[in-house]
mmCIF file of the N, C-alpha and C atoms, coordinates in Angstrom:
data_MODEL
# 
_entry.id   MODEL 
# 
loop_
_atom_site.group_PDB 
_atom_site.id 
_atom_site.type_symbol 
_atom_site.label_atom_id 
_atom_site.label_alt_id 
_atom_site.label_comp_id 
_atom_site.label_asym_id 
_atom_site.label_entity_id 
_atom_site.label_seq_id 
_atom_site.pdbx_PDB_ins_code 
_atom_site.Cartn_x 
_atom_site.Cartn_y 
_atom_site.Cartn_z 
_atom_site.occupancy 
_atom_site.B_iso_or_equiv 
_atom_site.pdbx_formal_charge 
_atom_site.auth_seq_id 
_atom_site.auth_comp_id 
_atom_site.auth_asym_id 
_atom_site.auth_atom_id 
_atom_site.pdbx_PDB_model_num 
ATOM 1   N N  . MET A 1 1  ? 10.428  5.704   -1.123  1.00 0.00 ? 1  MET A N  1 
ATOM 2   C CA . MET A 1 1  ? 9.610   4.801   -1.892  1.00 0.00 ? 1  MET A CA 1 
ATOM 3   C C  . MET A 1 1  ? 8.592   4.184   -0.937  1.00 0.00 ? 1  MET A C  1 
ATOM 4   N N  . ALA A 1 2  ? 7.359   4.601   -1.028  1.00 0.00 ? 2  ALA A N  1 
ATOM 5   C CA . ALA A 1 2  ? 6.290   4.107   -0.165  1.00 0.00 ? 2  ALA A CA 1 
ATOM 6   C C  . ALA A 1 2  ? 5.539   2.976   -0.856  1.00 0.00 ? 2  ALA A C  1 
ATOM 7   N N  . ALA A 1 3  ? 4.797   2.235   -0.067  1.00 0.00 ? 3  ALA A N  1 
ATOM 8   C CA . ALA A 1 3  ? 3.955   1.176   -0.621  1.00 0.00 ? 3  ALA A CA 1 
ATOM 9   C C  . ALA A 1 3  ? 2.922   1.797   -1.552  1.00 0.00 ? 3  ALA A C  1 
ATOM 10  N N  . PHE A 1 4  ? 2.527   1.032   -2.554  1.00 0.00 ? 4  PHE A N  1 
ATOM 11  C CA . PHE A 1 4  ? 1.541   1.484   -3.520  1.00 0.00 ? 4  PHE A CA 1 
ATOM 12  C C  . PHE A 1 4  ? 0.539   0.359   -3.739  1.00 0.00 ? 4  PHE A C  1 
ATOM 13  N N  . ILE A 1 5  ? -0.745  0.682   -3.648  1.00 0.00 ? 5  ILE A N  1 
ATOM 14  C CA . ILE A 1 5  ? -1.804  -0.309  -3.816  1.00 0.00 ? 5  ILE A CA 1 
ATOM 15  C C  . ILE A 1 5  ? -2.233  -0.366  -5.282  1.00 0.00 ? 5  ILE A C  1 
ATOM 16  N N  . LEU A 1 6  ? -2.218  -1.539  -5.856  1.00 0.00 ? 6  LEU A N  1 
ATOM 17  C CA . LEU A 1 6  ? -2.705  -1.741  -7.219  1.00 0.00 ? 6  LEU A CA 1 
ATOM 18  C C  . LEU A 1 6  ? -4.206  -2.028  -7.117  1.00 0.00 ? 6  LEU A C  1 
ATOM 19  N N  . GLU A 1 7  ? -5.009  -1.005  -7.349  1.00 0.00 ? 7  GLU A N  1 
ATOM 20  C CA . GLU A 1 7  ? -6.448  -1.082  -7.104  1.00 0.00 ? 7  GLU A CA 1 
ATOM 21  C C  . GLU A 1 7  ? -7.142  -2.214  -7.848  1.00 0.00 ? 7  GLU A C  1 
ATOM 22  N N  . LYS A 1 8  ? -6.711  -2.512  -9.039  1.00 0.00 ? 8  LYS A N  1 
ATOM 23  C CA . LYS A 1 8  ? -7.366  -3.568  -9.826  1.00 0.00 ? 8  LYS A CA 1 
ATOM 24  C C  . LYS A 1 8  ? -7.166  -4.956  -9.226  1.00 0.00 ? 8  LYS A C  1 
ATOM 25  N N  . LEU A 1 9  ? -6.111  -5.121  -8.438  1.00 0.00 ? 9  LEU A N  1 
ATOM 26  C CA . LEU A 1 9  ? -5.839  -6.419  -7.817  1.00 0.00 ? 9  LEU A CA 1 
ATOM 27  C C  . LEU A 1 9  ? -6.372  -6.508  -6.391  1.00 0.00 ? 9  LEU A C  1 
ATOM 28  N N  . CYS A 1 10 ? -6.658  -5.364  -5.784  1.00 0.00 ? 10 CYS A N  1 
ATOM 29  C CA . CYS A 1 10 ? -7.074  -5.322  -4.380  1.00 0.00 ? 10 CYS A CA 1 
ATOM 30  C C  . CYS A 1 10 ? -8.507  -5.817  -4.219  1.00 0.00 ? 10 CYS A C  1 
ATOM 31  N N  . HIS A 1 11 ? -8.699  -6.648  -3.193  1.00 0.00 ? 11 HIS A N  1 
ATOM 32  C CA . HIS A 1 11 ? -10.031 -7.174  -2.884  1.00 0.00 ? 11 HIS A CA 1 
ATOM 33  C C  . HIS A 1 11 ? -10.623 -6.511  -1.648  1.00 0.00 ? 11 HIS A C  1 
ATOM 34  N N  . GLY A 1 12 ? -9.903  -5.567  -1.058  1.00 0.00 ? 12 GLY A N  1 
ATOM 35  C CA . GLY A 1 12 ? -10.406 -4.839  0.106   1.00 0.00 ? 12 GLY A CA 1 
ATOM 36  C C  . GLY A 1 12 ? -10.483 -5.656  1.379   1.00 0.00 ? 12 GLY A C  1 
ATOM 37  N N  . CYS A 1 13 ? -9.641  -6.650  1.521   1.00 0.00 ? 13 CYS A N  1 
ATOM 38  C CA . CYS A 1 13 ? -9.704  -7.552  2.681   1.00 0.00 ? 13 CYS A CA 1 
ATOM 39  C C  . CYS A 1 13 ? -9.163  -6.926  3.972   1.00 0.00 ? 13 CYS A C  1 
ATOM 40  N N  . GLN A 1 14 ? -8.406  -5.861  3.865   1.00 0.00 ? 14 GLN A N  1 
ATOM 41  C CA . GLN A 1 14 ? -7.837  -5.104  4.985   1.00 0.00 ? 14 GLN A CA 1 
ATOM 42  C C  . GLN A 1 14 ? -6.706  -5.814  5.721   1.00 0.00 ? 14 GLN A C  1 
ATOM 43  N N  . ARG A 1 15 ? -6.170  -6.880  5.148   1.00 0.00 ? 15 ARG A N  1 
ATOM 44  C CA . ARG A 1 15 ? -5.030  -7.556  5.787   1.00 0.00 ? 15 ARG A CA 1 
ATOM 45  C C  . ARG A 1 15 ? -3.832  -6.612  5.882   1.00 0.00 ? 15 ARG A C  1 
ATOM 46  N N  . CYS A 1 16 ? -3.617  -5.826  4.852   1.00 0.00 ? 16 CYS A N  1 
ATOM 47  C CA . CYS A 1 16 ? -2.487  -4.886  4.847   1.00 0.00 ? 16 CYS A CA 1 
ATOM 48  C C  . CYS A 1 16 ? -2.664  -3.830  5.926   1.00 0.00 ? 16 CYS A C  1 
ATOM 49  N N  . LEU A 1 17 ? -3.889  -3.369  6.085   1.00 0.00 ? 17 LEU A N  1 
ATOM 50  C CA . LEU A 1 17 ? -4.212  -2.355  7.082   1.00 0.00 ? 17 LEU A CA 1 
ATOM 51  C C  . LEU A 1 17 ? -3.860  -2.864  8.476   1.00 0.00 ? 17 LEU A C  1 
ATOM 52  N N  . ARG A 1 18 ? -4.228  -4.093  8.764   1.00 0.00 ? 18 ARG A N  1 
ATOM 53  C CA . ARG A 1 18 ? -3.945  -4.679  10.080  1.00 0.00 ? 18 ARG A CA 1 
ATOM 54  C C  . ARG A 1 18 ? -2.460  -4.995  10.261  1.00 0.00 ? 18 ARG A C  1 
ATOM 55  N N  . ALA A 1 19 ? -1.747  -5.272  9.176   1.00 0.00 ? 19 ALA A N  1 
ATOM 56  C CA . ALA A 1 19 ? -0.331  -5.650  9.272   1.00 0.00 ? 19 ALA A CA 1 
ATOM 57  C C  . ALA A 1 19 ? 0.603   -4.460  9.440   1.00 0.00 ? 19 ALA A C  1 
ATOM 58  N N  . CYS A 1 20 ? 0.170   -3.283  9.032   1.00 0.00 ? 20 CYS A N  1 
ATOM 59  C CA . CYS A 1 20 ? 1.056   -2.117  9.052   1.00 0.00 ? 20 CYS A CA 1 
ATOM 60  C C  . CYS A 1 20 ? 1.329   -1.653  10.488  1.00 0.00 ? 20 CYS A C  1 
ATOM 61  N N  . PRO A 1 21 ? 2.592   -1.699  10.923  1.00 0.00 ? 21 PRO A N  1 
ATOM 62  C CA . PRO A 1 21 ? 2.916   -1.300  12.301  1.00 0.00 ? 21 PRO A CA 1 
ATOM 63  C C  . PRO A 1 21 ? 2.827   0.221   12.517  1.00 0.00 ? 21 PRO A C  1 
ATOM 64  N N  . ASN A 1 22 ? 2.819   0.992   11.440  1.00 0.00 ? 22 ASN A N  1 
ATOM 65  C CA . ASN A 1 22 ? 2.789   2.456   11.556  1.00 0.00 ? 22 ASN A CA 1 
ATOM 66  C C  . ASN A 1 22 ? 1.422   3.058   11.263  1.00 0.00 ? 22 ASN A C  1 
ATOM 67  N N  . GLU A 1 23 ? 0.435   2.204   11.013  1.00 0.00 ? 23 GLU A N  1 
ATOM 68  C CA . GLU A 1 23 ? -0.910  2.659   10.668  1.00 0.00 ? 23 GLU A CA 1 
ATOM 69  C C  . GLU A 1 23 ? -0.878  3.630   9.481   1.00 0.00 ? 23 GLU A C  1 
ATOM 70  N N  . ALA A 1 24 ? -0.026  3.311   8.507   1.00 0.00 ? 24 ALA A N  1 
ATOM 71  C CA . ALA A 1 24 ? 0.136   4.156   7.319   1.00 0.00 ? 24 ALA A CA 1 
ATOM 72  C C  . ALA A 1 24 ? -0.917  3.868   6.261   1.00 0.00 ? 24 ALA A C  1 
ATOM 73  N N  . ILE A 1 25 ? -1.719  2.841   6.472   1.00 0.00 ? 25 ILE A N  1 
ATOM 74  C CA . ILE A 1 25 ? -2.734  2.458   5.488   1.00 0.00 ? 25 ILE A CA 1 
ATOM 75  C C  . ILE A 1 25 ? -4.111  2.702   6.084   1.00 0.00 ? 25 ILE A C  1 
ATOM 76  N N  . LYS A 1 26 ? -4.907  3.436   5.364   1.00 0.00 ? 26 LYS A N  1 
ATOM 77  C CA . LYS A 1 26 ? -6.286  3.746   5.779   1.00 0.00 ? 26 LYS A CA 1 
ATOM 78  C C  . LYS A 1 26 ? -7.234  3.312   4.671   1.00 0.00 ? 26 LYS A C  1 
ATOM 79  N N  . MET A 1 27 ? -8.457  2.968   5.032   1.00 0.00 ? 27 MET A N  1 
ATOM 80  C CA . MET A 1 27 ? -9.468  2.598   4.041   1.00 0.00 ? 27 MET A CA 1 
ATOM 81  C C  . MET A 1 27 ? -10.205 3.850   3.572   1.00 0.00 ? 27 MET A C  1 
ATOM 82  N N  . VAL A 1 28 ? -10.305 4.007   2.262   1.00 0.00 ? 28 VAL A N  1 
ATOM 83  C CA . VAL A 1 28 ? -11.042 5.109   1.649   1.00 0.00 ? 28 VAL A CA 1 
ATOM 84  C C  . VAL A 1 28 ? -11.893 4.498   0.541   1.00 0.00 ? 28 VAL A C  1 
ATOM 85  N N  . ALA A 1 29 ? -13.192 4.651   0.657   1.00 0.00 ? 29 ALA A N  1 
ATOM 86  C CA . ALA A 1 29 ? -14.119 4.104   -0.337  1.00 0.00 ? 29 ALA A CA 1 
ATOM 87  C C  . ALA A 1 29 ? -13.862 2.615   -0.585  1.00 0.00 ? 29 ALA A C  1 
ATOM 88  N N  . HIS A 1 30 ? -13.705 1.856   0.473   1.00 0.00 ? 30 HIS A N  1 
ATOM 89  C CA . HIS A 1 30 ? -13.541 0.396   0.438   1.00 0.00 ? 30 HIS A CA 1 
ATOM 90  C C  . HIS A 1 30 ? -12.204 -0.073  -0.138  1.00 0.00 ? 30 HIS A C  1 
ATOM 91  N N  . LEU A 1 31 ? -11.254 0.843   -0.318  1.00 0.00 ? 31 LEU A N  1 
ATOM 92  C CA . LEU A 1 31 ? -9.913  0.466   -0.790  1.00 0.00 ? 31 LEU A CA 1 
ATOM 93  C C  . LEU A 1 31 ? -8.857  1.063   0.129   1.00 0.00 ? 31 LEU A C  1 
ATOM 94  N N  . PRO A 1 32 ? -7.753  0.348   0.329   1.00 0.00 ? 32 PRO A N  1 
ATOM 95  C CA . PRO A 1 32 ? -6.687  0.886   1.162   1.00 0.00 ? 32 PRO A CA 1 
ATOM 96  C C  . PRO A 1 32 ? -5.905  1.977   0.439   1.00 0.00 ? 32 PRO A C  1 
ATOM 97  N N  . VAL A 1 33 ? -5.506  2.988   1.201   1.00 0.00 ? 33 VAL A N  1 
ATOM 98  C CA . VAL A 1 33 ? -4.685  4.084   0.683   1.00 0.00 ? 33 VAL A CA 1 
ATOM 99  C C  . VAL A 1 33 ? -3.489  4.226   1.616   1.00 0.00 ? 33 VAL A C  1 
ATOM 100 N N  . VAL A 1 34 ? -2.289  4.290   1.040   1.00 0.00 ? 34 VAL A N  1 
ATOM 101 C CA . VAL A 1 34 ? -1.065  4.413   1.822   1.00 0.00 ? 34 VAL A CA 1 
ATOM 102 C C  . VAL A 1 34 ? -0.706  5.884   1.970   1.00 0.00 ? 34 VAL A C  1 
ATOM 103 N N  . HIS A 1 35 ? -0.434  6.294   3.198   1.00 0.00 ? 35 HIS A N  1 
ATOM 104 C CA . HIS A 1 35 ? 0.046   7.646   3.475   1.00 0.00 ? 35 HIS A CA 1 
ATOM 105 C C  . HIS A 1 35 ? 1.577   7.567   3.493   1.00 0.00 ? 35 HIS A C  1 
ATOM 106 N N  . PRO A 1 36 ? 2.226   8.040   2.419   1.00 0.00 ? 36 PRO A N  1 
ATOM 107 C CA . PRO A 1 36 ? 3.675   7.855   2.274   1.00 0.00 ? 36 PRO A CA 1 
ATOM 108 C C  . PRO A 1 36 ? 4.514   8.446   3.404   1.00 0.00 ? 36 PRO A C  1 
ATOM 109 N N  . GLU A 1 37 ? 4.036   9.492   4.028   1.00 0.00 ? 37 GLU A N  1 
ATOM 110 C CA . GLU A 1 37 ? 4.811   10.103  5.118   1.00 0.00 ? 37 GLU A CA 1 
ATOM 111 C C  . GLU A 1 37 ? 4.870   9.204   6.352   1.00 0.00 ? 37 GLU A C  1 
ATOM 112 N N  . GLN A 1 38 ? 3.960   8.247   6.462   1.00 0.00 ? 38 GLN A N  1 
ATOM 113 C CA . GLN A 1 38 ? 3.945   7.319   7.587   1.00 0.00 ? 38 GLN A CA 1 
ATOM 114 C C  . GLN A 1 38 ? 4.584   5.969   7.245   1.00 0.00 ? 38 GLN A C  1 
ATOM 115 N N  . CYS A 1 39 ? 4.710   5.663   5.973   1.00 0.00 ? 39 CYS A N  1 
ATOM 116 C CA . CYS A 1 39 ? 5.245   4.374   5.535   1.00 0.00 ? 39 CYS A CA 1 
ATOM 117 C C  . CYS A 1 39 ? 6.760   4.337   5.708   1.00 0.00 ? 39 CYS A C  1 
ATOM 118 N N  . ASP A 1 40 ? 7.251   3.338   6.437   1.00 0.00 ? 40 ASP A N  1 
ATOM 119 C CA . ASP A 1 40 ? 8.706   3.217   6.616   1.00 0.00 ? 40 ASP A CA 1 
ATOM 120 C C  . ASP A 1 40 ? 9.290   2.064   5.795   1.00 0.00 ? 40 ASP A C  1 
ATOM 121 N N  . GLU A 1 41 ? 8.515   1.583   4.815   1.00 0.00 ? 41 GLU A N  1 
ATOM 122 C CA . GLU A 1 41 ? 8.973   0.569   3.861   1.00 0.00 ? 41 GLU A CA 1 
ATOM 123 C C  . GLU A 1 41 ? 9.338   -0.759  4.508   1.00 0.00 ? 41 GLU A C  1 
ATOM 124 N N  . CYS A 1 42 ? 8.618   -1.137  5.546   1.00 0.00 ? 42 CYS A N  1 
ATOM 125 C CA . CYS A 1 42 ? 8.919   -2.401  6.233   1.00 0.00 ? 42 CYS A CA 1 
ATOM 126 C C  . CYS A 1 42 ? 8.457   -3.610  5.422   1.00 0.00 ? 42 CYS A C  1 
ATOM 127 N N  . GLU A 1 43 ? 7.561   -3.394  4.462   1.00 0.00 ? 43 GLU A N  1 
ATOM 128 C CA . GLU A 1 43 ? 7.036   -4.419  3.564   1.00 0.00 ? 43 GLU A CA 1 
ATOM 129 C C  . GLU A 1 43 ? 6.127   -5.442  4.241   1.00 0.00 ? 43 GLU A C  1 
ATOM 130 N N  . GLU A 1 44 ? 5.688   -5.160  5.465   1.00 0.00 ? 44 GLU A N  1 
ATOM 131 C CA . GLU A 1 44 ? 4.752   -6.063  6.144   1.00 0.00 ? 44 GLU A CA 1 
ATOM 132 C C  . GLU A 1 44 ? 3.456   -6.196  5.349   1.00 0.00 ? 44 GLU A C  1 
ATOM 133 N N  . CYS A 1 45 ? 2.987   -5.090  4.805   1.00 0.00 ? 45 CYS A N  1 
ATOM 134 C CA . CYS A 1 45 ? 1.737   -5.107  4.024   1.00 0.00 ? 45 CYS A CA 1 
ATOM 135 C C  . CYS A 1 45 ? 1.871   -5.996  2.791   1.00 0.00 ? 45 CYS A C  1 
ATOM 136 N N  . MET A 1 46 ? 3.001   -5.897  2.132   1.00 0.00 ? 46 MET A N  1 
ATOM 137 C CA . MET A 1 46 ? 3.235   -6.683  0.929   1.00 0.00 ? 46 MET A CA 1 
ATOM 138 C C  . MET A 1 46 ? 3.307   -8.177  1.267   1.00 0.00 ? 46 MET A C  1 
ATOM 139 N N  . GLU A 1 47 ? 3.872   -8.494  2.407   1.00 0.00 ? 47 GLU A N  1 
ATOM 140 C CA . GLU A 1 47 ? 4.000   -9.890  2.831   1.00 0.00 ? 47 GLU A CA 1 
ATOM 141 C C  . GLU A 1 47 ? 2.634   -10.544 3.069   1.00 0.00 ? 47 GLU A C  1 
ATOM 142 N N  . VAL A 1 48 ? 1.682   -9.790  3.607   1.00 0.00 ? 48 VAL A N  1 
ATOM 143 C CA . VAL A 1 48 ? 0.391   -10.383 3.949   1.00 0.00 ? 48 VAL A CA 1 
ATOM 144 C C  . VAL A 1 48 ? -0.636  -10.314 2.825   1.00 0.00 ? 48 VAL A C  1 
ATOM 145 N N  . CYS A 1 49 ? -0.368  -9.539  1.784   1.00 0.00 ? 49 CYS A N  1 
ATOM 146 C CA . CYS A 1 49 ? -1.338  -9.398  0.695   1.00 0.00 ? 49 CYS A CA 1 
ATOM 147 C C  . CYS A 1 49 ? -1.395  -10.684 -0.127  1.00 0.00 ? 49 CYS A C  1 
ATOM 148 N N  . MET A 1 50 ? -2.549  -11.331 -0.113  1.00 0.00 ? 50 MET A N  1 
ATOM 149 C CA . MET A 1 50 ? -2.729  -12.599 -0.810  1.00 0.00 ? 50 MET A CA 1 
ATOM 150 C C  . MET A 1 50 ? -2.984  -12.416 -2.302  1.00 0.00 ? 50 MET A C  1 
ATOM 151 N N  . HIS A 1 51 ? -3.197  -11.183 -2.737  1.00 0.00 ? 51 HIS A N  1 
ATOM 152 C CA . HIS A 1 51 ? -3.570  -10.925 -4.122  1.00 0.00 ? 51 HIS A CA 1 
ATOM 153 C C  . HIS A 1 51 ? -2.471  -10.223 -4.923  1.00 0.00 ? 51 HIS A C  1 
ATOM 154 N N  . GLY A 1 52 ? -1.324  -9.978  -4.298  1.00 0.00 ? 52 GLY A N  1 
ATOM 155 C CA . GLY A 1 52 ? -0.229  -9.303  -4.988  1.00 0.00 ? 52 GLY A CA 1 
ATOM 156 C C  . GLY A 1 52 ? -0.566  -7.875  -5.369  1.00 0.00 ? 52 GLY A C  1 
ATOM 157 N N  . ALA A 1 53 ? -1.393  -7.218  -4.548  1.00 0.00 ? 53 ALA A N  1 
ATOM 158 C CA . ALA A 1 53 ? -1.883  -5.880  -4.873  1.00 0.00 ? 53 ALA A CA 1 
ATOM 159 C C  . ALA A 1 53 ? -1.016  -4.757  -4.319  1.00 0.00 ? 53 ALA A C  1 
ATOM 160 N N  . ILE A 1 54 ? 0.091   -5.104  -3.667  1.00 0.00 ? 54 ILE A N  1 
ATOM 161 C CA . ILE A 1 54 ? 0.943   -4.074  -3.078  1.00 0.00 ? 54 ILE A CA 1 
ATOM 162 C C  . ILE A 1 54 ? 2.341   -4.179  -3.653  1.00 0.00 ? 54 ILE A C  1 
ATOM 163 N N  . THR A 1 55 ? 2.861   -3.039  -4.026  1.00 0.00 ? 55 THR A N  1 
ATOM 164 C CA . THR A 1 55 ? 4.212   -2.967  -4.560  1.00 0.00 ? 55 THR A CA 1 
ATOM 165 C C  . THR A 1 55 ? 4.895   -1.738  -3.956  1.00 0.00 ? 55 THR A C  1 
ATOM 166 N N  . PHE A 1 56 ? 6.163   -1.605  -4.206  1.00 0.00 ? 56 PHE A N  1 
ATOM 167 C CA . PHE A 1 56 ? 6.900   -0.421  -3.783  1.00 0.00 ? 56 PHE A CA 1 
ATOM 168 C C  . PHE A 1 56 ? 7.479   0.218   -5.026  1.00 0.00 ? 56 PHE A C  1 
ATOM 169 N N  . ARG A 1 57 ? 7.377   1.523   -5.114  1.00 0.00 ? 57 ARG A N  1 
ATOM 170 C CA . ARG A 1 57 ? 7.875   2.221   -6.301  1.00 0.00 ? 57 ARG A CA 1 
ATOM 171 C C  . ARG A 1 57 ? 8.687   3.429   -5.871  1.00 0.00 ? 57 ARG A C  1 
ATOM 172 N N  . ILE A 1 58 ? 9.597   3.821   -6.727  1.00 0.00 ? 58 ILE A N  1 
ATOM 173 C CA . ILE A 1 58 ? 10.419  4.997   -6.469  1.00 0.00 ? 58 ILE A CA 1 
ATOM 174 C C  . ILE A 1 58 ? 9.577   6.229   -6.747  1.00 0.00 ? 58 ILE A C  1 
ATOM 175 N N  . GLU A 1 59 ? 9.646   7.226   -5.874  1.00 0.00 ? 59 GLU A N  1 
ATOM 176 C CA . GLU A 1 59 ? 8.825   8.416   -5.982  1.00 0.00 ? 59 GLU A CA 1 
ATOM 177 C C  . GLU A 1 59 ? 9.001   9.129   -7.316  1.00 0.00 ? 59 GLU A C  1 
ATOM 178 N N  . GLU A 1 60 ? 10.222  9.161   -7.845  1.00 0.00 ? 60 GLU A N  1 
ATOM 179 C CA . GLU A 1 60 ? 10.474  9.817   -9.125  1.00 0.00 ? 60 GLU A CA 1 
ATOM 180 C C  . GLU A 1 60 ? 9.711   9.143   -10.247 1.00 0.00 ? 60 GLU A C  1 
ATOM 181 N N  . GLU A 1 61 ? 9.654   7.799   -10.226 1.00 0.00 ? 61 GLU A N  1 
ATOM 182 C CA . GLU A 1 61 ? 8.931   7.057   -11.249 1.00 0.00 ? 61 GLU A CA 1 
ATOM 183 C C  . GLU A 1 61 ? 7.438   7.376   -11.196 1.00 0.00 ? 61 GLU A C  1 
ATOM 184 N N  . SER A 1 62 ? 6.897   7.516   -9.997  1.00 0.00 ? 62 SER A N  1 
ATOM 185 C CA . SER A 1 62 ? 5.475   7.800   -9.875  1.00 0.00 ? 62 SER A CA 1 
ATOM 186 C C  . SER A 1 62 ? 5.149   9.187   -10.408 1.00 0.00 ? 62 SER A C  1 
ATOM 187 N N  . ASN A 1 63 ? 6.050   10.140  -10.263 1.00 0.00 ? 63 ASN A N  1 
ATOM 188 C CA . ASN A 1 63 ? 5.821   11.489  -10.800 1.00 0.00 ? 63 ASN A CA 1 
ATOM 189 C C  . ASN A 1 63 ? 5.845   11.508  -12.317 1.00 0.00 ? 63 ASN A C  1 
ATOM 190 N N  . HIS A 1 64 ? 6.675   10.669  -12.925 1.00 0.00 ? 64 HIS A N  1 
ATOM 191 C CA . HIS A 1 64 ? 6.744   10.604  -14.384 1.00 0.00 ? 64 HIS A CA 1 
ATOM 192 C C  . HIS A 1 64 ? 5.505   9.927   -14.968 1.00 0.00 ? 64 HIS A C  1 
ATOM 193 N N  . ALA A 1 65 ? 4.878   9.065   -14.191 1.00 0.00 ? 65 ALA A N  1 
ATOM 194 C CA . ALA A 1 65 ? 3.713   8.333   -14.686 1.00 0.00 ? 65 ALA A CA 1 
ATOM 195 C C  . ALA A 1 65 ? 2.478   9.226   -14.807 1.00 0.00 ? 65 ALA A C  1 
ATOM 196 N N  . ARG A 1 66 ? 2.490   10.363  -14.147 1.00 0.00 ? 66 ARG A N  1 
ATOM 197 C CA . ARG A 1 66 ? 1.323   11.248  -14.174 1.00 0.00 ? 66 ARG A CA 1 
ATOM 198 C C  . ARG A 1 66 ? 1.263   11.992  -15.407 1.00 0.00 ? 66 ARG A C  1 
# 
């Protein structure tokens, strides 16, 4: 279960990017994108997000949503 960015809530402040110890978050088109293979679920990004734009979801649930 990797971090997931809720784009509608994200303000692009990059706090999550700076907080991630594994550099699993990269900016793409002014929004952060999480690379799940690098995310170790430490939740540092979620702790620093002032807008509540980061959540964690189970991979199976994300596949059903598509």
